[in-house]
MDTraj code that builds the backbone (N, CA, C; nanometers):
import mdtraj as md
import numpy as np

residues = "UNK UNK UNK UNK UNK UNK UNK UNK UNK UNK UNK UNK UNK UNK UNK UNK UNK UNK UNK UNK UNK UNK UNK UNK UNK UNK UNK UNK UNK UNK UNK UNK UNK UNK UNK UNK UNK UNK UNK UNK UNK UNK UNK UNK UNK UNK UNK UNK UNK UNK UNK UNK UNK UNK UNK UNK UNK UNK UNK UNK UNK UNK UNK UNK UNK UNK UNK UNK UNK UNK UNK UNK UNK UNK UNK UNK UNK UNK UNK UNK UNK UNK UNK UNK UNK UNK UNK UNK UNK UNK UNK UNK UNK UNK UNK UNK UNK UNK UNK UNK UNK UNK UNK UNK UNK UNK UNK UNK UNK UNK UNK UNK UNK UNK UNK UNK UNK UNK UNK UNK UNK UNK UNK UNK UNK UNK UNK UNK UNK UNK UNK UNK UNK UNK UNK UNK UNK UNK UNK UNK UNK UNK UNK UNK UNK UNK UNK UNK UNK UNK UNK UNK UNK UNK UNK UNK UNK UNK UNK UNK UNK UNK UNK UNK UNK UNK UNK UNK UNK UNK UNK UNK UNK UNK UNK UNK UNK UNK UNK UNK UNK UNK UNK UNK UNK UNK UNK UNK UNK UNK UNK UNK UNK UNK UNK UNK UNK UNK UNK UNK UNK UNK UNK UNK UNK UNK UNK UNK".split()
xyz = np.array([
    [-8.2281, -4.0500, -0.5002],
    [-8.0944, -4.0405, -0.4396],
    [-7.9866, -4.0948, -0.5317],
    [-8.0199, -4.1994, -0.6078],
    [-7.9206, -4.2611, -0.6956],
    [-7.8706, -4.1639, -0.8018],
    [-7.9592, -4.0863, -0.8710],
    [-7.9087, -3.9914, -0.9723],
    [-7.8108, -3.8915, -0.9132],
    [-7.8339, -3.8455, -0.7888],
    [-7.7421, -3.7499, -0.7278],
    [-7.6039, -3.8123, -0.7087],
    [-7.5962, -3.9384, -0.6664],
    [-7.4661, -4.0041, -0.6479],
    [-7.3938, -4.0155, -0.7806],
    [-7.4681, -4.0423, -0.8887],
    [-7.4055, -4.0542, -1.0210],
    [-7.3497, -3.9199, -1.0657],
    [-7.4268, -3.8113, -1.0387],
    [-7.3787, -3.6782, -1.0767],
    [-7.2526, -3.6434, -0.9988],
    [-7.2537, -3.6766, -0.8670],
    [-7.1355, -3.6491, -0.7855],
    [-7.0154, -3.7269, -0.8336],
    [-7.0346, -3.8494, -0.8706],
    [-6.9258, -3.9326, -0.9218],
    [-6.8700, -3.8762, -1.0506],
    [-6.9600, -3.8256, -1.1360],
    [-6.9134, -3.7663, -1.2622],
    [-6.8301, -3.6419, -1.2376],
    [-6.8695, -3.5603, -1.1354],
    [-6.7920, -3.4396, -1.1048],
    [-6.6524, -3.4731, -1.0573],
    [-6.6427, -3.5759, -0.9737],
    [-6.5111, -3.6181, -0.9257],
    [-6.4250, -3.6659, -1.0410],
    [-6.4870, -3.7395, -1.1320],
    [-6.4126, -3.7904, -1.2477],
    [-6.3585, -3.6761, -1.3322],
    [-6.4461, -3.5737, -1.3541],
    [-6.4002, -3.4596, -1.4341],
    [-6.2862, -3.3851, -1.3635],
    [-6.2937, -3.3735, -1.2300],
    [-6.1881, -3.3059, -1.1543],
    [-6.0562, -3.3809, -1.1660],
    [-6.0652, -3.5146, -1.1546],
    [-5.9436, -3.5950, -1.1696],
    [-5.8837, -3.5779, -1.3086],
    [-5.9689, -3.5742, -1.4085],
    [-5.9202, -3.5563, -1.5454],
    [-5.8525, -3.4219, -1.5642],
    [-5.9112, -3.3190, -1.5033],
    [-5.8527, -3.1845, -1.5149],
    [-5.7148, -3.1786, -1.4490],
    [-5.7054, -3.2361, -1.3266],
    [-5.5776, -3.2355, -1.2559],
    [-5.4718, -3.3145, -1.3316],
    [-5.5128, -3.4262, -1.3895],
    [-5.4186, -3.5070, -1.4670],
    [-5.3672, -3.4289, -1.5874],
    [-5.4568, -3.3546, -1.6522],
    [-5.4157, -3.2743, -1.7672],
    [-5.3156, -3.1666, -1.7285],
    [-5.3399, -3.1037, -1.6128],
    [-5.2465, -3.0003, -1.5659],
    [-5.1089, -3.0596, -1.5397],
    [-5.1081, -3.1769, -1.4763],
    [-4.9804, -3.2418, -1.4450],
    [-4.9045, -3.2775, -1.5722],
    [-4.9750, -3.3348, -1.6683],
    [-4.9115, -3.3738, -1.7949],
    [-4.8549, -3.2515, -1.8656],
    [-4.9290, -3.1433, -1.8679],
    [-4.8857, -3.0208, -1.9351],
    [-4.7613, -2.9618, -1.8671],
    [-4.7605, -2.9634, -1.7346],
    [-4.6457, -2.9104, -1.6605],
    [-4.5206, -2.9927, -1.6864],
    [-4.5349, -3.1256, -1.6819],
    [-4.4209, -3.2134, -1.7078],
    [-4.3683, -3.1924, -1.8485],
    [-4.4582, -3.1741, -1.9444],
    [-4.4170, -3.1520, -2.0832],
    [-4.3358, -3.0239, -2.0964],
    [-4.3815, -2.9171, -2.0327],
    [-4.3092, -2.7903, -2.0391],
    [-4.1702, -2.8026, -1.9780],
    [-4.1599, -2.8706, -1.8640],
    [-4.0305, -2.8885, -1.7997],
    [-3.9368, -2.9702, -1.8863],
    [-3.9895, -3.0718, -1.9521],
    [-3.9084, -3.1561, -2.0392],
    [-3.8547, -3.0770, -2.1575],
    [-3.9401, -2.9987, -2.2206],
    [-3.8985, -2.9194, -2.3367],
    [-3.7933, -2.8170, -2.2966],
    [-3.8122, -2.7547, -2.1810],
    [-3.7170, -2.6530, -2.1357],
    [-3.5805, -2.7125, -2.1063],
    [-3.5760, -2.8414, -2.0707],
    [-3.4487, -2.9052, -2.0365],
    [-3.3748, -2.9581, -2.1574],
    [-3.4390, -2.9595, -2.2734],
    [-3.3746, -3.0126, -2.3926],
    [-3.2618, -2.9216, -2.4371],
    [-3.1462, -2.9771, -2.4859],
    [-3.0391, -2.8938, -2.5394],
    [-3.0915, -2.8126, -2.6571],
    [-3.0579, -2.6874, -2.6581],
    [-3.1037, -2.6034, -2.7679],
    [-3.2441, -2.5544, -2.7487],
    [-3.3092, -2.5938, -2.6385],
    [-3.4441, -2.5457, -2.6137],
    [-3.4422, -2.3975, -2.5862],
    [-3.5461, -2.3268, -2.6250],
    [-3.5496, -2.1831, -2.6061],
    [-3.5783, -2.1520, -2.4604],
    [-3.5155, -2.0470, -2.4127],
    [-3.5434, -1.9993, -2.2784],
    [-3.5469, -1.8481, -2.2819],
    [-3.6211, -1.7912, -2.1914],
    [-3.6370, -1.6467, -2.1928],
    [-3.5086, -1.5768, -2.1509],
    [-3.4256, -1.6413, -2.0696],
    [-3.3055, -1.5749, -2.0199],
    [-3.1981, -1.6785, -1.9908],
    [-3.0760, -1.6489, -2.0327],
    [-2.9620, -1.7339, -2.0018],
    [-2.8617, -1.6493, -1.9258],
    [-2.8312, -1.6880, -1.8050],
    [-2.7397, -1.6089, -1.7224],
    [-2.6002, -1.6104, -1.7830],
    [-2.5329, -1.4957, -1.7881],
    [-2.3975, -1.4923, -1.8438],
    [-2.3001, -1.5643, -1.7525],
    [-2.1961, -1.6290, -1.8082],
    [-2.0973, -1.6959, -1.7244],
    [-2.0277, -1.5941, -1.6339],
    [-1.9937, -1.6352, -1.5151],
    [-1.9273, -1.5476, -1.4188],
    [-1.7764, -1.5605, -1.4371],
    [-1.7100, -1.4495, -1.4724],
    [-1.5658, -1.4565, -1.4935],
    [-1.4867, -1.4217, -1.3677],
    [-1.5525, -1.4148, -1.2534],
    [-1.4823, -1.3857, -1.1277],
    [-1.3775, -1.4926, -1.0978],
    [-1.4094, -1.6172, -1.1316],
    [-1.3137, -1.7261, -1.1080],
    [-1.1902, -1.7089, -1.1956],
    [-1.2109, -1.6616, -1.3189],
    [-1.0982, -1.6364, -1.4087],
    [-1.0110, -1.5237, -1.3533],
    [-1.0747, -1.4167, -1.3083],
    [-1.0000, -1.3038, -1.2523],
    [-0.9193, -1.3462, -1.1300],
    [-0.9776, -1.4312, -1.0467],
    [-0.9073, -1.4787, -0.9272],
    [-0.7869, -1.5644, -0.9660],
    [-0.8031, -1.6486, -1.0672],
    [-0.6927, -1.7333, -1.1129],
    [-0.5810, -1.6483, -1.1732],
    [-0.6185, -1.5431, -1.2456],
    [-0.5179, -1.4529, -1.3020],
    [-0.4424, -1.3807, -1.1916],
    [-0.5133, -1.3387, -1.0889],
    [-0.4482, -1.2699, -0.9775],
    [-0.3442, -1.3596, -0.9103],
    [-0.3707, -1.4893, -0.9022],
    [-0.2734, -1.5823, -0.8445],
    [-0.1440, -1.5830, -0.9253],
    [-0.1568, -1.5780, -1.0576],
    [-0.0381, -1.5733, -1.1439],
    [0.0363, -1.4417, -1.1235],
    [-0.0378, -1.3321, -1.1242],
    [0.0248, -1.2004, -1.1094],
    [0.0967, -1.1870, -0.9755],
    [0.0432, -1.2501, -0.8728],
    [0.1096, -1.2474, -0.7420],
    [0.2472, -1.3136, -0.7496],
    [0.2568, -1.4248, -0.8233],
    [0.3853, -1.4929, -0.8384],
    [0.4817, -1.4097, -0.9218],
    [0.4309, -1.3454, -1.0257],
    [0.5158, -1.2585, -1.1072],
    [0.5671, -1.1401, -1.0259],
    [0.4815, -1.0863, -0.9408],
    [0.5232, -0.9744, -0.8560],
    [0.6317, -1.0179, -0.7581],
    [0.6151, -1.1371, -0.7019],
    [0.7166, -1.1900, -0.6101],
    [0.8486, -1.2108, -0.6834],
    [0.8415, -1.2607, -0.8066],
    [0.9640, -1.2802, -0.8843],
    [1.0316, -1.1469, -0.9131],
    [0.9511, -1.0448, -0.9466],
    [1.0076, -0.9140, -0.9760],
    [1.0875, -0.8580, -0.8593],
    [1.0376, -0.8751, -0.7384],
    [1.1094, -0.8264, -0.6201],
    [1.2416, -0.9007, -0.6026],
    [1.2387, -1.0325, -0.6246],
    [1.3611, -1.1115, -0.6102],
    [1.4620, -1.0771, -0.7190],
    [1.4140, -1.0493, -0.8403],
    [1.5036, -1.0125, -0.9499],
    [1.5754, -0.8817, -0.9176],
    [1.5045, -0.7870, -0.8602],
    [1.5685, -0.6600, -0.8227],
    [1.6762, -0.6831, -0.7166],
    [1.6493, -0.7735, -0.6242],
    [1.7505, -0.8070, -0.5233],
    [1.8708, -0.8738, -0.5888],
    [1.8446, -0.9591, -0.6877],
    [1.9530, -1.0272, -0.7583],
    [2.0396, -0.9270, -0.8336],
    [1.9771, -0.8311, -0.8994],
    [2.0518, -0.7291, -0.9726],
    [2.1381, -0.6475, -0.8768],
    [2.0797, -0.6081, -0.7637],
    [2.1540, -0.5291, -0.6653],
    [2.2735, -0.6065, -0.6110],
    [2.2595, -0.7381, -0.5972],
    [2.3688, -0.8215, -0.5476],
    [2.4760, -0.8408, -0.6538],
    [2.4351, -0.8586, -0.7783],
    [2.5283, -0.8956, -0.8839],
    [2.6035, -0.7773, -0.9439],
    [2.5421, -0.6605, -0.9485],
    [2.6040, -0.5471, -1.0170],
    [2.7437, -0.5126, -0.9653],
    [2.7655, -0.5035, -0.8342],
    [2.9004, -0.4680, -0.7870],
    [3.0056, -0.5736, -0.8199],
    [2.9625, -0.6981, -0.8396],
    [3.0563, -0.8079, -0.8635],
    [3.0409, -0.8675, -1.0028],
    [2.9735, -0.7947, -1.0902],
    [2.9350, -0.8520, -1.2191],
    [3.0551, -0.8955, -1.3014],
    [3.1548, -0.8093, -1.3192],
    [3.2709, -0.8448, -1.3992],
    [3.2315, -0.8851, -1.5401],
    [3.2702, -1.0070, -1.5788],
    [3.2392, -1.0562, -1.7133],
    [3.0900, -1.0789, -1.7341],
    [3.0141, -1.0833, -1.6273],
    [2.8698, -1.1063, -1.6376],
    [2.7898, -0.9762, -1.6468],
    [2.8615, -0.8660, -1.6661],
    [2.7939, -0.7372, -1.6723],
    [2.6892, -0.7298, -1.7814],
    [2.7164, -0.7957, -1.8946],
    [2.6201, -0.7935, -2.0052],
    [2.4909, -0.8637, -1.9666],
    [2.5031, -0.9769, -1.8972],
    [2.3839, -1.0505, -1.8555],
    [2.3060, -0.9737, -1.7495],
    [2.3773, -0.9077, -1.6596],
    [2.3092, -0.8253, -1.5596],
    [2.2332, -0.7135, -1.6293],
    [2.2977, -0.6538, -1.7301],
    [2.2308, -0.5488, -1.8065],
    [2.1081, -0.6004, -1.8788],
    [2.1158, -0.7242, -1.9308],
    [2.0013, -0.7821, -2.0024],
    [1.8826, -0.8014, -1.9090],
    [1.9102, -0.8457, -1.7868],
    [1.8022, -0.8635, -1.6893],
    [1.7439, -0.7283, -1.6505],
    [1.8319, -0.6298, -1.6335],
    [1.7851, -0.4953, -1.5976],
    [1.6942, -0.4389, -1.7057],
    [1.7348, -0.4559, -1.8312],
    [1.6533, -0.4071, -1.9430],
    [1.5205, -0.4819, -1.9499],
    [1.5249, -0.6143, -1.9325],
    [1.4016, -0.6940, -1.9377],
    [1.3049, -0.6520, -1.8277],
    [1.3582, -0.6235, -1.7088],
    [1.2731, -0.5785, -1.5987],
    [1.2143, -0.4413, -1.6292],
    [1.2943, -0.3529, -1.6883],
    [1.2448, -0.2194, -1.7237],
    [1.1375, -0.2283, -1.8312],
    [1.1586, -0.3160, -1.9303],
    [1.0580, -0.3334, -2.0359],
    [0.9269, -0.3843, -1.9774],
    [0.9384, -0.4758, -1.8832],
    [0.8181, -0.5307, -1.8210],
    [0.7441, -0.4236, -1.7423],
    [0.8186, -0.3389, -1.6731],
    [0.7549, -0.2315, -1.5964],
    [0.6768, -0.1377, -1.6878],
    [0.7227, -0.1242, -1.8126],
    [0.6553, -0.0341, -1.9073],
    [0.5228, -0.0912, -1.9572],
    [0.5078, -0.2225, -1.9543],
    [0.3850, -0.2825, -2.0083],
    [0.2925, -0.3335, -1.8983],
    [0.3266, -0.3075, -1.7735],
    [0.2385, -0.3519, -1.6647],
    [0.1036, -0.2835, -1.6784],
    [-0.0017, -0.3635, -1.6685],
    [-0.1366, -0.3145, -1.6922],
    [-0.2274, -0.3505, -1.5760],
    [-0.3394, -0.2829, -1.5729],
    [-0.4441, -0.3213, -1.4792],
    [-0.4912, -0.4616, -1.5152],
    [-0.5155, -0.5477, -1.4164],
    [-0.5596, -0.6847, -1.4469],
    [-0.6793, -0.6909, -1.5409],
    [-0.7684, -0.5918, -1.5356],
    [-0.8847, -0.5931, -1.6239],
    [-0.8436, -0.5819, -1.7703],
    [-0.7333, -0.5098, -1.7971],
    [-0.6872, -0.4953, -1.9352],
    [-0.6360, -0.6275, -1.9908],
    [-0.5932, -0.7172, -1.9025],
    [-0.5396, -0.8458, -1.9463],
    [-0.6488, -0.9423, -1.9898],
    [-0.7729, -0.8975, -1.9863],
    [-0.8815, -0.9799, -2.0396],
    [-0.8805, -0.9779, -2.1916],
    [-0.8079, -0.8816, -2.2505],
    [-0.7991, -0.8702, -2.3960],
    [-0.6750, -0.9429, -2.4466],
    [-0.6858, -1.0009, -2.5649],
    [-0.5806, -1.0861, -2.6194],
    [-0.4479, -1.0126, -2.6391],
    [-0.4493, -0.8966, -2.7044],
    [-0.3244, -0.8275, -2.7384],
    [-0.2484, -0.7808, -2.6142],
    [-0.3106, -0.7085, -2.5204],
    [-0.2372, -0.6709, -2.3988],
    [-0.1882, -0.7918, -2.3197],
    [-0.2689, -0.8974, -2.3170],
    [-0.2306, -1.0189, -2.2447],
    [-0.1040, -1.0779, -2.3057],
    [-0.0989, -1.0889, -2.4378],
    [0.0180, -1.1461, -2.5046],
    [0.1411, -1.0586, -2.4832],
    [0.1251, -0.9275, -2.4945],
    [0.2381, -0.8362, -2.4764],
    [0.2961, -0.8496, -2.3355],
    [0.2077, -0.8581, -2.2388],
    [0.2516, -0.8704, -2.0998],
    [0.3231, -1.0031, -2.0762],
    [0.2661, -1.1125, -2.1247],
    [0.3255, -1.2436, -2.0998],
    [0.4573, -1.2597, -2.1741],
    [0.4690, -1.2036, -2.2945],
    [0.5960, -1.2086, -2.3670],
    [0.7045, -1.1370, -2.2870],
    [0.6711, -1.0220, -2.2297],
    [0.7678, -0.9487, -2.1474],
    [0.8072, -1.0299, -2.0242],
    [0.7113, -1.0986, -1.9627],
    [0.7418, -1.1831, -1.8472],
    [0.8331, -1.2989, -1.8873],
    [0.8083, -1.3581, -2.0030],
    [0.8908, -1.4692, -2.0503],
    [1.0329, -1.4219, -2.0789],
    [1.0470, -1.3027, -2.1365],
    [1.1799, -1.2493, -2.1651],
    [1.2577, -1.2244, -2.0367],
    [1.1885, -1.1740, -1.9352],
    [1.2542, -1.1543, -1.8061],
    [1.2963, -1.2884, -1.7471],
    [1.2096, -1.3874, -1.7550],
    [1.2419, -1.5191, -1.7021],
    [1.3615, -1.5811, -1.7718],
    [1.3694, -1.5670, -1.9044],
    [1.4823, -1.6227, -1.9799],
    [1.6128, -1.5522, -1.9431],
    [1.6089, -1.4185, -1.9363],
    [1.7294, -1.3429, -1.9009],
    [1.7743, -1.3762, -1.7592],
    [1.6798, -1.3911, -1.6692],
    [1.7120, -1.4245, -1.5308],
    [1.7768, -1.5627, -1.5218],
    [1.7246, -1.6592, -1.5972],
    [1.7794, -1.7951, -1.5936],
    [1.9240, -1.7971, -1.6419],
    [1.9524, -1.7240, -1.7503],
    [2.0898, -1.7187, -1.8018],
    [2.1836, -1.6543, -1.6996],
    [2.1352, -1.5490, -1.6354],
    [2.2189, -1.4815, -1.5360],
    [2.2452, -1.5722, -1.4159],
    [2.1452, -1.6435, -1.3700],
    [2.1635, -1.7330, -1.2556],
    [2.2682, -1.8401, -1.2855],
    [2.2654, -1.8923, -1.4071],
    [2.3626, -1.9960, -1.4445],
    [2.5048, -1.9401, -1.4411],
    [2.5225, -1.8227, -1.5017],
    [2.6563, -1.7641, -1.5083],
    [2.7058, -1.7211, -1.3701],
    [2.6178, -1.6627, -1.2913],
    [2.6584, -1.6220, -1.1568],
    [2.6930, -1.7430, -1.0708],
    [2.6205, -1.8531, -1.0915],
    [2.6496, -1.9746, -1.0163],
    [2.7864, -2.0310, -1.0484],
    [2.8365, -2.0024, -1.1693],
    [2.9690, -2.0492, -1.2094],
    [3.0804, -1.9548, -1.1643],
    [3.0422, -1.8387, -1.1140],
    [3.1396, -1.7411, -1.0644],
    [3.1671, -1.7705, -0.9161],
    [3.2911, -1.8003, -0.8825],
    [3.3241, -1.8406, -0.7452],
    [3.2893, -1.7326, -0.6434],
    [3.3145, -1.6074, -0.6790],
    [3.2894, -1.5001, -0.5826],
    [3.1421, -1.4912, -0.5457],
    [3.0550, -1.5110, -0.6468],
    [2.9111, -1.4960, -0.6239],
    [2.8466, -1.6298, -0.5913],
    [2.8917, -1.7348, -0.6598],
    [2.8293, -1.8656, -0.6429],
    [2.8346, -1.9173, -0.5007],
    [2.9379, -1.8758, -0.4249],
    [2.9520, -1.9213, -0.2872],
    [2.8921, -1.8233, -0.1867],
    [2.8321, -1.7169, -0.2356],
    [2.7702, -1.6175, -0.1477],
    [2.6363, -1.6715, -0.0976],
    [2.6175, -1.6715, 0.0332],
    [2.4937, -1.7249, 0.0914],
    [2.3714, -1.6471, 0.0445],
    [2.3874, -1.5166, 0.0217],
    [2.2744, -1.4357, -0.0255],
    [2.2315, -1.4788, -0.1653],
    [2.3299, -1.5060, -0.2511],
    [2.2981, -1.5513, -0.3864],
    [2.2299, -1.6873, -0.3824],
    [2.2814, -1.7761, -0.2994],
    [2.2217, -1.9095, -0.2900],
    [2.0766, -1.9010, -0.2431],
    [2.0495, -1.8113, -0.1476],
    [1.9124, -1.7949, -0.0981],
    [1.8212, -1.7394, -0.2072],
    [1.8718, -1.6402, -0.2825],
    [1.7917, -1.5822, -0.3906],
    [1.7630, -1.6854, -0.4991],
    [1.8645, -1.7650, -0.5323],
    [1.8459, -1.8674, -0.6355],
    [1.7400, -1.9682, -0.5926],
    [1.7414, -2.0069, -0.4664],
    [1.6412, -2.1010, -0.4155],
    [1.5015, -2.0405, -0.4199],
    [1.4911, -1.9155, -0.3764],
    [1.3605, -1.8494, -0.3758],
    [1.3067, -1.8290, -0.5173],
    [1.3940, -1.7915, -0.6094],
    [1.3503, -1.7720, -0.7478],
    [1.3032, -1.9034, -0.8094],
    [1.3726, -2.0124, -0.7777],
    [1.3298, -2.1422, -0.8281],
    [1.1922, -2.1798, -0.7766],
    [1.1671, -2.1514, -0.6487],
    [1.0361, -2.1822, -0.5900],
    [0.9264, -2.0971, -0.6531],
    [0.9559, -1.9697, -0.6772],
    [0.8567, -1.8816, -0.7397],
    [0.8254, -1.9274, -0.8818],
    [0.9280, -1.9687, -0.9554],
    [0.9063, -2.0161, -1.0922],
    [0.8154, -2.1384, -1.0945],
    [0.8350, -2.2280, -0.9997],
    [0.7501, -2.3474, -0.9945],
    [0.6056, -2.3101, -0.9610],
    [0.5884, -2.2192, -0.8655],
    [0.4522, -2.1768, -0.8305],
    [0.3865, -2.1024, -0.9461],
    [0.4647, -2.0232, -1.0180],
    [0.4099, -1.9508, -1.1327],
    [0.3605, -2.0483, -1.2395],
    [0.4378, -2.1545, -1.2633],
    [0.3965, -2.2543, -1.3621],
    [0.2665, -2.3219, -1.3200],
    [0.2539, -2.3520, -1.1914],
    [0.1325, -2.4167, -1.1406],
    [0.0123, -2.3241, -1.1551],
    [0.0296, -2.1973, -1.1190],
    [-0.0835, -2.1040, -1.1259],
    [-0.1203, -2.0721, -1.2708],
    [-0.0224, -2.0708, -1.3604],
    [-0.0551, -2.0502, -1.5028],
    [-0.1403, -2.1646, -1.5554],
    [-0.1023, -2.2864, -1.5182],
    [-0.1795, -2.4023, -1.5625],
    [-0.3209, -2.3989, -1.5050],
    [-0.3328, -2.3619, -1.3779],
    [-0.4657, -2.3529, -1.3153],
    [-0.5498, -2.2450, -1.3828],
    [-0.4868, -2.1336, -1.4177],
    [-0.5584, -2.0265, -1.4879],
    [-0.6093, -2.0760, -1.6231],
    [-0.5227, -2.1432, -1.6988],
    [-0.5634, -2.1919, -1.8312],
    [-0.6814, -2.2880, -1.8211],
    [-0.6803, -2.3750, -1.7220],
    [-0.7921, -2.4678, -1.7043],
    [-0.9209, -2.3927, -1.6708],
    [-0.9091, -2.2888, -1.5887],
    [-1.0266, -2.2078, -1.5545],
    [-1.0801, -2.1364, -1.6775],
    [-0.9901, -2.0831, -1.7589],
    [-1.0313, -2.0137, -1.8815],
    [-1.0963, -2.1106, -1.9794],
    [-1.0431, -2.2310, -1.9886],
    [-1.1037, -2.3303, -2.0784],
    [-1.2497, -2.3545, -2.0410],
    [-1.2770, -2.3653, -1.9120],
    [-1.4156, -2.3860, -1.8680],
    [-1.5011, -2.2628, -1.8976],
    [-1.4449, -2.1457, -1.8735],
    [-1.5194, -2.0214, -1.8981],
    [-1.5516, -2.0064, -2.0466],
    [-1.4515, -2.0278, -2.1320],
    [-1.4737, -2.0138, -2.2760],
    [-1.5737, -2.1168, -2.3275],
    [-1.5698, -2.2375, -2.2706],
    [-1.6670, -2.3398, -2.3102],
    [-1.8081, -2.2974, -2.2720],
    [-1.8224, -2.2306, -2.1580],
    [-1.9553, -2.1840, -2.1167],
    [-2.0056, -2.0741, -2.2092],
    [-1.9141, -1.9950, -2.2651],
    [-1.9548, -1.8936, -2.3631],
    [-2.0072, -1.9596, -2.4900],
    [-1.9373, -2.0626, -2.5337],
    [-1.9794, -2.1326, -2.6553],
    [-2.1167, -2.1958, -2.6389],
    [-2.1533, -2.2281, -2.5154],
    [-2.2823, -2.2935, -2.4909],
    [-2.3983, -2.1948, -2.4892],
    [-2.3686, -2.0652, -2.4857],
    [-2.4762, -1.9659, -2.4831],
    [-2.5442, -1.9564, -2.6190],
    [-2.6766, -1.9435, -2.6232],
    [-2.7454, -1.9218, -2.7515],
    [-2.7005, -1.7900, -2.8132],
    [-2.6889, -1.7867, -2.9457],
    [-2.6461, -1.6648, -3.0140],
    [-2.7428, -1.5497, -2.9910],
    [-2.8688, -1.5826, -2.9645],
    [-2.9703, -1.4787, -2.9484],
    [-2.9701, -1.4172, -2.8089],
    [-2.8872, -1.4704, -2.7193],
    [-2.8835, -1.4160, -2.5839],
    [-2.8414, -1.2699, -2.5888],
    [-2.9103, -1.1854, -2.5167],
    [-2.8891, -1.0409, -2.5285],
    [-2.7469, -0.9987, -2.4938],
    [-2.6843, -1.0651, -2.3945],
    [-2.5518, -1.0234, -2.3519],
    [-2.4408, -1.0993, -2.4244],
    [-2.4743, -1.1906, -2.5171],
    [-2.3722, -1.2713, -2.5844],
    [-2.2697, -1.1868, -2.6610],
    [-2.3096, -1.0829, -2.7362],
    [-2.2096, -1.0062, -2.8113],
    [-2.1075, -0.9356, -2.7228],
    [-2.1412, -0.9063, -2.5984],
    [-2.0503, -0.8331, -2.5094],
    [-1.9491, -0.9243, -2.4409],
    [-1.9654, -1.0548, -2.4525],
    [-1.8777, -1.1500, -2.3856],
    [-1.7742, -1.2031, -2.4830],
    [-1.6491, -1.2037, -2.4416],
    [-1.5410, -1.2504, -2.5283],
    [-1.4626, -1.3610, -2.4586],
    [-1.4066, -1.4533, -2.5367],
    [-1.3218, -1.5568, -2.4771],
    [-1.2006, -1.4924, -2.4104],
    [-1.1537, -1.5527, -2.3033],
    [-1.0353, -1.5021, -2.2334],
    [-0.9106, -1.5701, -2.2893],
    [-0.7998, -1.4975, -2.2999],
    [-0.6755, -1.5549, -2.3528],
    [-0.6097, -1.6476, -2.2514],
    [-0.5217, -1.7341, -2.3007],
    [-0.4531, -1.8297, -2.2138],
    [-0.3017, -1.8170, -2.2276],
    [-0.2309, -1.8565, -2.1237],
    [-0.0849, -1.8601, -2.1287],
    [-0.0381, -1.9688, -2.2250],
    [-0.1154, -2.0741, -2.2374],
    [-0.0788, -2.1845, -2.3252],
    [-0.0639, -2.1378, -2.4693],
    [-0.1561, -2.0557, -2.5157],
    [-0.1514, -2.0069, -2.6536],
    [-0.0306, -1.9164, -2.6745],
    [-0.0002, -1.8322, -2.5766],
    [0.1164, -1.7445, -2.5876],
    [0.2438, -1.8275, -2.5970],
    [0.2541, -1.9315, -2.5160],
    [0.3720, -2.0180, -2.5179],
    [0.3846, -2.0902, -2.6516],
    [0.2733, -2.1387, -2.7042],
    [0.2763, -2.2075, -2.8331],
    [0.3195, -2.1135, -2.9442],
    [0.2711, -1.9909, -2.9410],
    [0.3095, -1.8922, -3.0416],
    [0.4586, -1.8607, -3.0323],
    [0.5088, -1.8441, -2.9106],
    [0.6505, -1.8143, -2.8907],
    [0.7378, -1.9297, -2.9388],
    [0.6958, -2.0528, -2.9147],
    [0.7740, -2.1689, -2.9574],
    [0.7786, -2.1806, -3.1092],
    [0.6697, -2.1441, -3.1755],
    [0.6688, -2.1497, -3.3224],
    [0.7609, -2.0449, -3.3829],
    [0.7799, -1.9347, -3.3130],
    [0.8625, -1.8261, -3.3646],
    [1.0103, -1.8462, -3.3364],
    [1.0432, -1.9458, -3.2556],
    [1.1840, -1.9712, -3.2221],
    [1.2574, -2.0356, -3.3400],
])
top = md.Topology()
chain = top.add_chain()
for i, resn in enumerate(residues, 1):
    res = top.add_residue(resn, chain, resSeq=i)
    for name in ("N", "CA", "C"):
        top.add_atom(name, md.element.get_by_symbol(name[0]), res)
traj = md.Trajectory(xyz[None], top)
């Protein structure tokens, strides 16, 4: 009977050793896979849906501004007088912007994005100059409709600035996630960094 107990004990020992080896091997594989730069069979591409949503928030503010600018032009034109040139400048800037309006998907590319934002900035600058001059004109400056438009445009400009900043922060995270992808990832060549409003503003300031 004693030899049988010894054989049984040896079998249990071998089973414990086998299970321990499996556990050690599994832990080792998990550790290696978690190491930075460790190879993996598949790396999921970053989701740019958040970037698209942030861009849409900006475009919504620009669209709201465009409607208010058209109302401002309609109000100012009959009473423009000496401000006719500024009214014309805003009208031209709005027309130029309408010519470069693109599908939001096209704004994922650097060149169309810059062209669009430059046109938006030109409209904003022309609008600001017109608001200042109209505010100094007694006939228009005291008009309740003008005062309401000026207030609404100021609010839209502030919201646009906030949404642009939020978009840039979202893009920074997205672009950083692209940089973290291994070069060998199959979908890496098809993914491109998204442009930011910050870069467009910096470029415009250098050209001033």
